[in-house]
N, C-alpha and C positions, 0 to 999 in steps of 0.2 A: 461896314460889316461884310465879311467874306461869305461867299456861297460855298458850302461844304458838299462835295460829291463823294459818296462811298460806294465804289463799284463792287458788284458781287458777281462771281462766276469765273469763267476760264480766262485764259490769256487774251483771247479775242475781245472779251467784254472789257478787260482792263485797258487794252490799247484803245478800243473804241470810246471809252470814257474820256480819253485824252482829246479825241475829236470833239466830243460833246462839250468838254470844258473850254476848249479854244473857241468854239462857236458861241458858247454862252458868255464868255468874257467879252468878246467883241460886241455882242448885242446889248449886254447890261452895263458894260464898263466897270464891273465890280471885280474885286480880287476873288480868285478861285483857289480853294484848297481841295486836293485829291487825297483822300485817306485810303490807302491800299492795305487790305488785310491779308494775312497769310491764311489761305483756305485749304480745303481738303485736296484739291488738285496739286497745290504746291507741295503738300506733305507726300502725296502719292508719287509724284515725279521727283521728289527730293530736290526741288529747284524752285525757289520763290521768285516773285515778280521783281523783287529788289535785285536779285542776282542777274536775271535776264536783262533788266534795265541797265545794269552796269556793263553788260557786254555790248549792248547797242551803242551807237554813237551818242555823244552828249547832245541833249535836246534843250535848247534855251527857249523857255516860254515866259514871256512877260506877264507879270501879275498872276502867275499860276504856280502854286507851291505843291510839293508832293510830300506826304507823310506816310510812314510805314508802321503798321501795327503787326507785331510778330507773336507767334505762339510761345508758350513757356518752353524753355530749352529741354525740360524733362520729357516733352512729347517728341518722340523720335521715330515713330512708325505710323503707317496709315491705318486708320480704323474707320469704317464706314459710318459708325454711329457718332463719331466725333467731328463729322464734316462741317458742322455749323459752329464749332466751338469759338473760333476766332471772330467770326462775324457777330456772334451773340455777345462776345466780350465788348466789341466796339458799340454794338447796338445798346447794351446796358449803359455804357459811358455816355452815349448820345441822350438817352432818356433821362439820365440824371442831370444833364447840363443844358438841355433844350426842352422847351414846352412842346407838347404834342402838336399844337397848331403851327409850329415852325418847321415840322418835318413833312416831307411829301414823298410818296412812292409812285413812280410812273409805270413800273414793271416793264413790259416789252414795248419799245417805241421804235419808230422808224427814223433813222438818219440824224436826229438831233433832239435835245431836251426842249420840251415846249416852253414857251415864254409865259411866265405868270408874274405875279407881284412878288419879286424876291426881296422886297423890303419887309414882307411878312413871313415868307418862307425862306428858310436858311439852309436846310439840310435835304439833299436828294439821296434817297436810299433805295436799294433793291430794284435798280432800273437797268435794263439791257437795251442797248442800241443795236437794232437789227437792220442795218442798211448803210449804204456807202454813198448815197447821193447827197453829199454835203461838201461844199466847196473847200472846207478846211481839211478834208481828207488828203488833199494834195500835200499838205505839210507833213503828214504822217508817211505818205508814200515816199517823198523825197528824203525823209529821215531814215527809212529802212531799205530803200531799193539798192543802194550801193553796198553790197556785203563786204567789199574790201576795206571799208571803213569801220567794220565791227572790231571791237577790242580783242575778240578771240579769234579773228580771222587768221592771223599768222600761225597761231597754235593749231587751228584746224588744218591749214595747208601742210604744216610740218608733220602732223600725226596722221592725216587722212589724205588730203590732197584731192585732185580731180583727174588723176591718171586713169581711173576706172571709167570715165565718161566715154561712151561709145558713140561716135558721130554718125554711125550707120544705123543707129536705132533711136527711138524716142523714149526718153525716160518718163516713167509714170510713178508717182509716189502714192502709196495706198495706206490709209490710216485704218488699222484694225483696233477699235476701241472695245476691249473685252473686260479686263479685270476691274476697271473703274466702276462698272455697273453690275458685275457678276454677283457679288455678295448681296447687294441690295435686292436684286431680282430673286436670287435663290432663297433668301430668307424673308422675302416680301416686305422689305423695308421701304421700297421706293416704287411708286405707281407711275412715275413720270418718265423714267429712263428705260432704255432697252438696249439689246445687242442686235446688230444686223445679222441676218442669216447669210449663208453663202449665196443665195439667190440675188440678194441686193448687189453684191459685188459682181456677180455674173452679168447682171443687167447693165451695170456701169461699165464693165469691161467690153461688152458688146458695142455700146455707144462709142467708146474711145477707139476701139479697133476700126470701126467704120470711118472715124474721123482722121486716123493717123495714116499718113502716106508711107511711113517706114515701120519696120517691125518694132515691137514694144519690148522694153525690159523694165523690171520693177524693183523699187525699194519699198520694203514693208516697214511701216512704223507701227509698233504694237507695244502694249503694256503687259503682254502676256507671254508666258513660257511657250516657246515655239513648238514643243512637243504636243501641245493641246490644239494646235492649229493646222495639223496635217491635211485635214479635209479642205480647209480654205486654200492652203498652198497648192494642193493638187488641182483645184479649179483654176487658180490664177495662172499656174504653169501651162495651162492649155492655151493661154494667150501670149505667153512670152517667158523669158528667163527671169527668175528671181535672183538678184545678186547681193542683197543686203538684208541681214537679219541680226546684226550685231547690236545688242541692246545697250552696250556701253556708249554708243554714239547718239542716244535718243534725247539728249537735252535739247531744249527747244530753240536755243541759239543755233546749234548745229543743223537742226531740221530746217530752220529758215535759210541758212547758207546753202544747204542741199537743194531747197526749192528754187533757188536762183538758177539752177541748171535743168529744171524739169519742164516738160511740155504739157504734162497732164497731172491732175490730182484727183484721187477718189477719196472723198472725206466721209466722216461719220458724224456723230452728234457734236463733236468738237468743231466749233465754227472757225477756229484758227486754220484748220486744214480744209474745211469745206468751202468757205467763202472768202476768207481774209487774204490768204497768200496770193490767190489769183489776181486780186486787186493791186497788190504791191508789185509783182513781177510781170513785166510785159512778155517775158519769154514763155509764160504759162499760157497755153492755147485754150485749155478747157478744164473746168473743174466740175466734178459730179458731186452733188450734195443731196441729202435726204430732205424731204419736206417736213421740216421741224422748226417750229418757232419763227418762221418768216411771216411778215405781214403782207408783203406785196412783192411779187417777182420783179417789178419795175425798180425796186430799191437796190437791185443787184446788177452786176455787170452782165452783159450778154454772154460772157464767157462762162457763166455759171448755169449749169443745167440741173434742174431739180427732178429727182425720181420720186414718184409716188410709192413710198416704201411701207405703206400701212400693212401690206401682206408679207413683208420681209422682216418681221421683228420677232425677237425672242424676248418675251416680257413676263414669263412666269416659270416656276420650277419645272412644271410638266414639259414645257418646250425645251428647257435646258437638258433634261434627261433624254428627250426624244432626239435632240441634236447631238448627243454624245459629247457635249461640251464640258467635260469635267477637267478642271484646270489642275495642273501640277503646281502645288504650292511652292512658293519661294522658300528654300531652306536657308537657315542661318549658316554661317561659315563653320561653326562648330559641328552642326549636323552633317554638312557635306564632308568635313574632314573625318568624322566618324565613319561614314560610308566608305570613304577612300581607304582608311586604314583597315576596315573590315574586309574590303575587296582584296587588299594587299595580302592579308593573311590567308584568305580563302583560295585565291588563285595560285599562291605559292605552291600548294600541294596539288590542286586540281589539274594544273597545266604542266606539271613537272615532266611527264613523259612526252606530252605533246610538243614540248619545246626542245626536245633532244637534238633534232636536226639543226635548229637555230643555234644552239650552244656549240655544236660541232664547227659551224661555219663562221659565226659572227660574234665577235668579242665586244659587244656593247650592252652593258647593263642598262644604260639610259634608254636606248631604243626598245629593249625588251620590256622595261617597265611601262613605257607608253603603250605598247601592244597589249600587255597583260591587264593593266588597271584602268585604261581608258581615261585617266586623268593625269594632268601634270600639276604638281604642287609648286606654285610660284611663291617661294618662301619670302622673297623681298616684299611682296605686296600682300602676303597672307591670303592668297587667292588660289582656287582650284579651277583649272581650265580643262574643259572636256576635249578629248582627242576625237574629233569628228573626221574619220577617214574611211574610205572604202578600200584601201589597200590592205589585203589580207596577209597573214603570215606567209602562206605558200607563195603568193605573188611576189612578195618582197624577197623571199629566198631565191626564187627563179631569176629575178632581176640581179640580185647579188652574184649568183653563180655565172650568169652569162657575161657580166662585166669582168669577173675574175678570169674567165676563159679567153675573152677577146681583147681585154686590156685597152679600152678606148681612152684617148687622151683628151678629146674635146667632146663634151656631152651637153645636150640641151634638153630640158624637160618643159613641156607645155602644161601649165597647171601646177601650182605650188601648194596652195591651201595650208593644211597643218604641217606639211613637210615630211610625212611618213615615207613616201617613195624617195624623197630627197635624202633621207638619212640612210636608207638601204644603199643608195647609189654612192654616197660619200664614204660609207664604210668599206665599199668594194674598190673604189678608185685608188690608183697609185697617187702618191703625194704630189707628183708633178703634173697631174691632170687638172682639168677645169670643168666644173658643172655650171651651166647657165640655167637659172630658174626664171621662167617667164610667167608673170601673173599680174593683171591690173588690179586684182581685188585683195591683195595681201593685207593692206591696211584697213580698208573699209569693211570687208566681210570677215576677215580672219584675225583681226586685231593683232597683226604681226606675230602670230603664234608660230608660223613656219620659220620666221627669222629667229625667234627665241630658241626653237629646237635646233636649228643649224648652229647657232652660237654655242649651245651646250655640247653638241656632238663634236664640234671642232676642238673644244677644250678636252673632252673626255678622250678622244682618239689622237690628240696631239697633232692635229692637221693644220697646215698653213692656211691663213685667211684667204690666200689667193686661189684656193681650190674651189671656192664657191662665189658666184656672182649673181646677184638678184637684179632682174630688170623688170621694173614696174610698168608694163605696157601690154598691149594686146599682141597676140602671136602674129596676126596679119602684119602689123607694123614692124615687128621684129624681123620676120622673114623678108619683108620688102626692103628694109634698110640695111640688113647685115651683109657684109662681104666675107664673112667667115664660113668655113666648111667644117663639118662635124663627123665624128666617128659613130655617134649614137644619138638618135632622137627618140625621146619618150613622150608619147602623146596621151594626155589625160586632162584635156581642157574642156572647151565648149562641146557638149554632147549632142548638139543639134546637127542635122545633116550638113547644113551650110558651114557651121563652125568646124566640124570634123574634116570636111573637104578642104577648107582653107589650111588646116594643119597638115593634112596629108600632102597637098601640093607644095606647101612651104618646106616640109621635111624632105621631099624629093629634090627640091632645089638646092638645099644646103648639105645633103648627105653625100659623103664620099663613096666611091666605088668600094664594095665590100664592107660598107658601113651597115650598122644595125638600126632597125626601126621597131619600136615596141608600141603597141596600141592597146590601151586599157578599155574595159567595158565593151568588148566586141559583141556581147549578147544584147546590148542596147540597140533597139530597132534602127534608129537614125545612124548610129555609129556603124552598125553592120552594113546598112545600105550604102553609106558613103565609102566604106572600105571596099566593098564588092565592086562598085562603079570605078573606083580609083584603080584597082588591080586589073580590071578589064582593059584599061587604057595604058597601063604601065606593067608590062609582063616581065620586067627585069627584077622582080622581087621573088626570092625563094623563101618559103615558110620554113621556120625551124620548129621541129616537133618538140613541143613542151606539153606536159600533162596538165594544162590549165584550160578551162572552158571560157574563162572571162577575159583572157589576155592573149594576144597573138604576137609572135616574134618573127621578124623577117630579116634577111640579109640582102643587100642591094648588089645585084650581079653586074 
């Protein structure tokens, strides 16, 4: 007779049930069946454990079988009230087919399933393993530690890659778990879960900053619209640069691959982020976790530090209101498209006179539409992409005018992003010129939106493909390795003092005599300071008078 284990909970619980099953099979010599159910987190993340398991390497377990129970196909969206549907369906099946005295629930346990008389007890339900001091965990670690063997690894490399990794900084992954518990807290459905306040993340960041010998940069993993998290982002940015907020990459296989490059993790209630990944990857130096559902700190690696977070929890409606944590609801495609079309009609008249100067100079409807409507309708995928750019109309026009005046043949821009400055430059260049766009984050942070825009403008303007070259790298590497010289360098990259200084020194190295240098965001304190210090040591730059407060233009004498 087999022992049936029905894991309940998140991805970490499901994987740890494998450890428990391996251990129990060895001790009892019985066959084990793992019955995995599709639960509310799978619905919420639109990715069930069966899909995740198919992406991981094949795991051969003797005398252990895996069975999946899935929700009805009619259920296609997350609803807090239905979080227990699938588990209850399996629970009802169990109760119909097994006597109550054959079922046992251990709830939260440390490291392994307790040994009992499994000739009498056959079904283990509603149990959570909260510890890693089990010799069989090494099987799971060996199974998952080599991400190059994941079935989706090649797809990850082709679509995202690791060119954005900065060897001069330490990568920290932060898990901001908000939406998953927001509704339950707001409507008082759930007394057991909560959202961490900014203070929790601040305390975690202080600990990691003291531990890190290099500057930090951050990838944010969140289930929430980023517009709702500006106060969190503002605090995190005090400790380093945030480079990733692209929700399209949030499937948990990709997150695991990303973790293979991280030095630090700040977790939340999800144990996969808080305690599990640090046990799998030796490169992770430290993980910060809340004191939630652990039995004994000795069950965890010394690389896990627990924060007493009892005073850093949002767990009622009053605290949600006090924290100004009102979430922007996820709109359907139809709703977004309606807003897009409404904006199109409204802005067509509102900005008619405002765009007269643009219409006189630049003959690109495509670029104008991006500036006006702030959305790009990706018809092939029936998707709307927001145009997230700080390049204003007036800035773009001045860039266009100066290129038309000086006619540079070789141009390099530091910072690509959504490609708005790129489009202004391409519209102004002669067809035999070349623009190099340098950006390590085009795939991971901007979802190739800049490249999409470039492709569309080349078609609209009938420009040769040779006019634009994208280099997925850091500007420091580009300036160090290139032997090319340029007629114009446009700087709009890392806005830190150090990053701006690297770009200014690099620009000075590659810029020809009488070449142009344009620096964006000069009102930014760090950019302003770096520019001032650079010009003190390099007095061969003459400022070109342009009526812009945010962008400076220079010619190299």
